[in-house]
N, C-alpha and C positions, 0 to 999 in steps of 0.2 A: 504494500500500500504506500503510495507516494504522497507524503505530507511534508516533504522536505522543502518548505517554502523559503526562498531567500530574497531579501533579508528576512530573518525570523520574525513572525508576528508576536505582538505582546501577549495575546491570549489565543490559544487554539485548543479545541476539544473535539474528540472524535466519537462518533456513535457507530454501531454495527451497521454494515450494509453500504450499498452504493446507489447512486441516483443516476439514471440515464438523462443525458442532455438531448432532448428530442427536437430542439429547434433553436431559433434565435431568441429575441428578447421582447418581452412586454415591458414598456416603460410607463410608469404612473406619473403623469405630468411631464412628458418628454420635453427636454430643452437641450440647448447646445452641450451642456455638460454630460448629460446622460447619452446623447448621441455619440460623444467621444468614446464612451464605453462600448456602445454598440459597434462602432467602427473597429475598435480593437478586438472585440469578440469575433467579428467577421474574419479578421486575419487568421483566426484559429480554424476557419473553414467549417464551422458548425452547420449542420443541415438547416435549411429554411423550414419554417413552420409557424405555428401559433406561438410557440416558445414557452419554456418553463423557467426563464430567468426574469425575475421582476426587479425593477429598479425604483428606488425611492430617494428623493432628495430631501435632506434634513439640514436646514440652515443652522441649526443649533450645534452641529458637530464641528470640531476643530479642523482647521485647514489640513488637508492631506489624510485625514483619518477616514476609516471605512469599517463597515461591518458586513460580514458575508456568512450566510448560513445556508446549508443544503440539507433538506429533509424531504418533504414532498415536492417542493420546488426550491430553486435557488433564489435567495433574496439578497439584494445588495443595497446598502444604505451608505450615503456619503453626503458631505455638505458642499463639495465643490468638484470641479473637473478633475483636479489632481487626485482626489480621493477615489473617484470612479476609475481613473486610469490605474491606480495602484491595486484596486480590487480586481481589475481585469488581469493584472500581472499575477496576482495570487491565484486566481481562478485558472489561468493558463498552466500554472505549475501543478495543479491538482488533476487536470484532465488526463485520463488514461488513453492508451491507443484506441480502445473501442468506444471512446466518447462517453465515459462515465466519470463520476467523481465520488470520493468517499463522502458519507454523511458527516458533516463537519460544521463547527461554529467558530468564527474568527472575529476577534475585536482587535483592531490595530490602529496605531497612530505613530507619527515620527517622533524621535528623540530630539533632533536638532531642527530648528525651523528653517535654516538656510543650508541646503545641500547642493552645492554648486560645482560647476565645471567651467574652466576658462578655456576658450578655443578661439583660434583665429577664424576670420571669414574663410570659407573653403575656396579652392580654385573654381573658376567658372564651370569647368567640366565635371565637378564632383558634387554638385548641389544635391542631386538625388541621393547619393551615398551619404552625404552629410545629414539629410533628413532621416535616413535609416539609423544613423548613429544617434540622433536625437531620440528615436524610438527605443534604442537600446538603453539610453540614459534614463528614460521614463520607466522602463522595465525594472531598472535598478533603483527607482524611487528618487532620482535627482529632480530638483524642482527649480533650479536657477541656472541660467546660461549667461556667463560673462562672455560677450561676443566682441572681440577686439576689431575695430573698424579701420583705424589708421588711414593709409592712402589707398585702401583696397575697395572703396566705393566711389563711383563716379560723382564728381562734384561739378554741377552745372555752373555754379558761381565762380569756382576756381579750378578749371580744368588743368591749370599748370601744376597743381598738386599731383594729379594722376600721371602726368608726363614725368615729373621729377621722381615719383615713386617707381615707375617702371624702369627708368634709367638707373636709379640707385640699386635696385634688385639685380640688374644685369652686372653692374660694376662690382657689387659685393660677391657675386658668384665667381666672377672672373679674377678677383683679387688673389694674389699668391696666398695659398692656404685658405682661400675662401673667406667667408664672413668672419671667422676667428682671426684671420690675419688682418682684416680691416679693423677689427676692434683693437688690435694691438698696435695699430699704426701711429697712435698719438701717445703722449706721455701718460695720460690717464687711460685706464682700460675702458674703452668707449662702451656705451650702451649696447646691449644685444641688438642686432639689426632687425630681427623679426621679418626677414624677407620671405618667410614661409607664408605670411599672411596673404590670402587670396592667391596662393601659389606664385606670388610675385606679379600678379596681374590685377585686374580691376573688374569688379562686378557692377552691373547696372543697378540703379535704384530699385527697379522692379524685382531683380533677383534678391537683393538684400531684404526687401520687404517680404518676399515670399518665404524666405528662411525664417524670419522673425514670426510671421503669422503661423507658420507650421509649428514652431516651438510652442507658441502660445496656445495653439489648438490642442496641444498635448498636455496642457496644464502647467507649462513652465513659464516663469517670469524671465524676461530677457533684459539684462543690464548691459548696455553698450559700454565698451571701454574706449573712451576718446582720449588718447594719451595727451597729457599736457606737461609742459616744462621739460621733462626728460623723455627719451624715446621719441623725439619729435623730428626725426629725419624727414618725414613726409611733409612737414611744414617748413623747416629751415632750409631744405634743399630747393624748395620752390621759391622761397623768399629769404635769401641769405641775409638780408638787411635786419631781420629780427633775431639772428643767432647771437648767443652770448660771445661766441668766438667765431666771427664770420670768416676769418682767415683760414680756418681748417678746411681740408678738402671735403670732409663729411661732417659738418656740425650736427650735433644731436640734441642740443639744449637751446631753448629760446631765452631771450633776455626778459626777466620778470618785471623790469621797470620801463620797458618799451611798450607804449600804448598800441603800436602796430601789431605786437604779439597777440594782444587780446582781440583786436578787431578781426584778425585772421582766424584765430581759434574759435571765437564765438560765431563767425560766419559758418565755419565747418560744423560746429555743434548744432547750430540752428537748422542747417540743411539736413543733418541726420535726424533731428527731431521731426522735421516735416515729413520725413520718409517713414519713420517707424513709431513715432509718438511714444517716447519712453517716459517713465515716471521716476526712474532711478538711473544714475550714471556713475561710472567709475572714471576718475580723472587720471588714473595711472600714478605717476610720481615715484615709482621704484627706481632705484639706481641713479638718484640725483647726484651727480659728481662734479658739475661745473657751475659755480656761482661766484659772483664778485670779480669777474675778469674785465668786463667792458667799462668804459668811462662812466656810464650811468650808475653802475653797480659798485664800483670801487668805493671803499669807505663804509659800506653797509655790511653788517654781519650776515653770516649765512642764515641765522634764525630770522632776522628781519626780512630778508629777501624771500625766504620760503613762506613765512606767515603772510606777508603782503600778497603774494601770488595766490595762495590758497584762498584767502579771503575775497580776492577779486572774483575767482571762479565761483565761490560759494554764493556771493551776492547775485551773480548772473543766474545760476541754477535755482536759487531760492525764489527769485522773481518769476521763474517759469513753473514753480511748484514741483521741482525735481529734487529728489533726495540724492545727496552726493556721497560717494564711496571713494576710497583711495588706498593705495599701498602706504603703510604707515611707518616703515622702518626709520625714516629720517626724523621722526618725532619721538623715537624710542631712546632710552638711555638705561642700559643694564650691563651687568658683568656676565659674559658668556661662560659656559662650562669649561672653556679652555683658558679662563683667567684673563680674557681680553675685554676691554670696554667695547660695547657694541651698540648699534643703532646710529643715531645722528651725531657721530663723533667727529672731531677734527682729524684731518689726515695730512700728514707730511711725509711723503714717500718718494723714493726714486725707483724707476722701473729698471728693467735689465739692461737698458741702453744708457742709464745714468741720468735720464730726464726726470726732473722734479715735478711732483704732483701735489698740489695743495687744495684742501677743502676746509672751510670753516665749520665749526659746530652748528648744527641745525636743531638739535633736540629741544632747545628752549622754546621753539616755536609752538610746541604743544599747548602752552598756556595762553597763546594769542589767536587760536583758531576756534571756530564754533565746535561745541561738543556734540552736535547732532550729526556730524560726519561719521559714517561707518568705516572703520579701519580694517584693512586686510593685513594681518600679522603673519608675514612669511619668515620672520626670524624666530619662530616658535621653537625650532630645533636647536637654537643656540643656548637656551636656558629653560628651566621648567617654570619660569615666572614672568615671561615676556608680556603677559596680559596686565601686569600689575600697574604700570604707568597709566594705561588707558582706564583701568578699573577705578583707580583713585580719583579720576577726573570725570567719572560718569560717562565715559565714551564707550560705545558698543563696538564690537569687533567680530570678525570671523578669522579663522586660520587660512592663510593663503598658501598656494603651492603645497597643498596638504597631501600627506601620505599617511593615511590611517594605518597602514601596515607597519609603520616604523615608529609612530609617536608613542612615548612612554607616559604612564600615569594619566591616561585619558580620563579615567573616572574622576580624578581630582580637577584636572584643568578644564574639562568641558562643563563642569558644574559652577564655575565662577560666573557671577551674575551678569557680566557684560558679554559673555560668549554666546553668539547666535548660531554658530555652525562653522562650516569650512567650505573651501572650494579646491578641487583638484585641478592643476594646470597642466596642459598638454605641451605648449610651446613647440609645436611642429606643424607641418602641413596637416590640415584637418581632413585627413582621409584614413581609410582603414590601414593601409600599408604602414604609414609612419607612426600612427598612434599605436598600432600593434607592435611594431619593431621596437619602440621605445618602452614597451611594457606598461603603457598607460591603461589598456583595457583590463589587465589584471589588477592594477591599482584601483581603478574605478570600481571594479567588482568588490574588492576587499573593503574599500572605504565606504561603499554604500551600506554595508552592515554596521560599520562603526558609527555612521551618522544616523542610521535609522533605529538600531536596537539600543535600548537604554541599559542593557546589562553587559555591554562589551567592556572588558578590561584586559590587561596584559596577559592574564592567564589563558585567555581564549584565542590568542594569536595563532597558534598552530591549528586549532580547530577551524577557524575562519579561513585560513589559507587553504586547507584541504577542501573546504566547501567551495572556495573560489575556483580551485582546479576543476571541480565537478560542474560548476554552473557557468563557467566562462564559455562553454560551447553554445549555450543559449544566446549569449551576447554575440558571439561570432555569427551565428545563423541569422539573427535579426539584422545585423549590420550588412550581411551579404544578400539576404533574400527578403527582409522585412517580416519574416515569420520565424516561429520557433522551429527547431530541427525536427525532422521526422525521427521517431524513436525506432531506429532500425535494429533488427536482429540479424547479425551477420551469419550467413548460412554455413560458411566453411572456413576452417582455419588451415592455412597452407604452411606447412613446416619445411624446414631445411633438412638436408640429409645429415647424418652423423651428429645428432645433437649431443653436447657434452653434459648437459644437465637440464633440469626443468625448474622453472619459476612459476609462480602463480600471479597472473595479471587480471585483476578485476574479476576473479572467479574462474578464469580460464587457465588451462595448462598451456604454457608457452615454452618453446624449446630455445635453449641458449646456444649460440653459435660461436665458434672460435674466431680469432682475430685475423684470419687470412684476408688478403686484399680482394678476394673475389668470392662472393656467395651468390647462389642462384636458386630461383624458385621456378619450377617447370609448371606452366599453366595449360597450354594447348586448348584455349577456350576464348570466347568473346567475353569481355568484362566492361562494365561501366565505370567501376570505381574499385580501387584497391587501397587498403589501409596498411601501411608498413609499421611494424612494431620494432623500434630500434632505439639507439642512443649512442652518443659519442663517449668513448671510453678513454678518458685522459689518464687514468691511472695516477702515476706520480708527476705527470706533466702539468704545467701551469695552463689554465684556460686562457683564451684570448681576453685582453682587457676590454671591459664593457665600453661600447661606443654608442652614441646617439646620432640620430639622423641629421641633427643640425650641424654636425661637424662635416657633412658632405664628404665623408671618407669613402674610399673604394671598398665595395663589399666583397670583391672576389677573394681576398685572403681568408674569408670565413667560409668559403666553399670547400668542404672537407671530403666530399665523395660525390658520386653520381649513381643514379639508378639508370640502367641501360635497358630499354624495352626493344625486344626483337619480335617483329610481326611476321605472320605467315607469308605475306607478299614480299618479304625481304627488306622492308623498311626498318631501320634501326634508329632510335632516338635516345638521347641522353638528357636526363633531368638533374640539375644540380641540387645538392643537399647543402644548405647554408646553416652553419651553426648559429643557434639563437633564433632560428625561424622554423626550419623543418625538423630540427632536433635540438635537444639540450644535452647536458652532461648526465651520463648514467650515475655519476657519483653524487649528484645533487640530492640532498636529503631534506629539503623544506626546513632547514635550520636557520637560526638567527644568531647574531652576536652584537654586543655593545662595543662602541669604540673604546680603545684601551686607555685613552687620555682621561686622567682623573686630576682635578685641580681643586684648590681651596675654594669653597663655595660660600654663598650667602643664603641665609634662611629664607625660604620662599615667602612666608607670610609676614614676618617681622622686619625683614631687611637687615637684621643684625648679622655681622660676620660670625661664622662658626669658627670653632677652634681649629688650629692648623692640623690637628689630628683627625678632623672630621672630613670624610670624603664621600662622594656618591657618584654614581655613573652618569654618563651622558643622558640627556632627556630623549634619546631616540636610539633605535637599534637599526641594523641593516641585515639584509639577507646574505647568507654566505655565498649563495649563487646569484649574482646580480643579473644573469641571463634568463633565469627561470621565468620571470614575468612575460617576456616576449615569446619564449619557446612554448609556454603553456597556452598562449592565445592561438598560435597557428597550428599547434598540435594538442592532443589530449595527453596530459601528464598523469601518470599513474605511479604512486609510491609502491615500491617493491622491496623485498629483501633478497639480496644477491650475494652469494658467498659469505653469508652471515652478517653482511652490512646493509644498512638502509641505502636505497637509491631510488632512481626514477626511470621509468620506461616511457617513451613517447610514441603515441599513435598518430601518424601523419597520413591524412587522406589525400589521395591523388586521383583526380577524375580523368579517366582515359580519354584523350582527344579523338581516338579512333575506335569507338565502341563496336563498330560494325565489322571490324577485321579481327580475325582470330589472333590472339596474342600467344606466341610460342613460349616466351620466358621473360623474366625480368631478373637482372643480376645487379648486385652491388659492387661497384668498382671504386677503389681509392686510387689517387694519382700515383702514389708510390708507397713503398713499405714504411717509409719514415713518417708519413702523415698520420694524423690522429685516427685510430681505428673507429669505424662505425660498426657497432654490433647489430646485426640483423637477427631478430628472434624468429620472425616469420611474418605472415601477412593475413589479413582478413578480407574476404570478398562477400 
């Protein structure tokens, strides 16, 4: 009986028996919110009919909460569109292959009110895929989309912004060592380029509007991020006269005392408002690194410049009735777990070329800005009390760049009165390939449980990660097809000859193969799909260093083997196996570690320095295998015991491009005996 709903509901009780779902939905007082549920249920392909699913809207229920019961009929109650969508997510996980569900009663509501995801605008040719990603996020109970706009939307008032944006993206890609090289081209480490936004292109207003309307139709609030002050390549390269350092080849920061900066920024913000009608906005402000250089700003402190600029933006947005959010690290002031002052501290550094880089303190600005701004705290992993400065001033916050899988002491930190929730940031091209390769789908799946369930704590980390490994296939299927996966029963296990031993994989007996450079499976049949059960065996060798797509590195070094397909008509094709995508390490054991650095600390609540003998670990942990998150998205990862040690086998599905031609055999080939062995257990068809 499948009652393994993810994230776990607050209350769930089972009765004996099952209920047939004999049709679609009867809605009592059908409106747009209940129609969203009906549309979601249709994606489950239930048969049409009079229906035995009844919907009731109850405005007294809390946002996002729902009740679902199945006895003689299925009854769903919710107070808003999000609640109905989450009920549909729960229902979809209960349905059996023969369209029944167990008799059950569920009462559920979210733990955190803000469960967000930060994404760039997608490339123009990936809009449909982006909408399916939104569907996957709703399935995981996310309710807020931070959508960075930048230079990626057409501006009729300022088309020069779009021209400058396209040119900048080309130059950053062509720069020696790519965008990372460009960032290192000046004395200060420049802002991230964000050239993945819109794939380096530009979306029409109609396309941006369609994306926002789609997200809202799924019960998500959309908060556009319209970067101000920092990360402003899109503005300063189109109008170099507003740059704080206009002599730079790629200025990234505008002058906070130049009125032309605000005229241009407000024109852009107003045109975005006319397009999507937002009531909340993020003004960015992370990585502010350049202040006080131009003739206007010299003589003013960093805090004065920052507070003046924030207040100018707040005045504009308040007049529009728009709530302002921002990255808050330049307003923070605390000691990190490494014993270093962090937040808006003064900097006086020299880079590796001997160039000096100065930045005034800015953290004092916190006492000169409105307290109704929502802060995004992305320095939360530097110390276990980064919320304290905001809490003392009555400023609300969420955790930015959130990794629920790594944060420690969540039960304590999330219960502080000013914490509203968190947002996971992707920082890559908003498509399946890059989000998957960077491990974000795995993180999004894990973090959804952290943000939804009120009982998550550090002791449940292993349990949730194993559930993530089991549920991420649902996410993958929604992203690729818009539907949940078919629950296939593979008819046949295809083994290799001369197995050395047997392991148990998800209840099946699977043969272990030796490390020879060539292993073959004889088929002599037509097949649509084959699932390889394999893993990279590093043994005592070191795994490749974890890399992310924003480094624009060559992927070919991570291709460790090929599957060679030989067809009856003589055609032979080779499919590359990339480590971190088609397979992961057999030695990966779903284990975690804390950084080894321990420093003198300060008491979280009182601020008093602890004795020098008192130490405690970093406020976060990391996974021993940093590749696992990406490998488990593109493959299904199964924990196993191998030679007495814990490990992981990967089931990678390959759809045959020539299903109408008999396939003689498929063999595993490594380039040479020195390359990392890929162990092939067998295959399923």
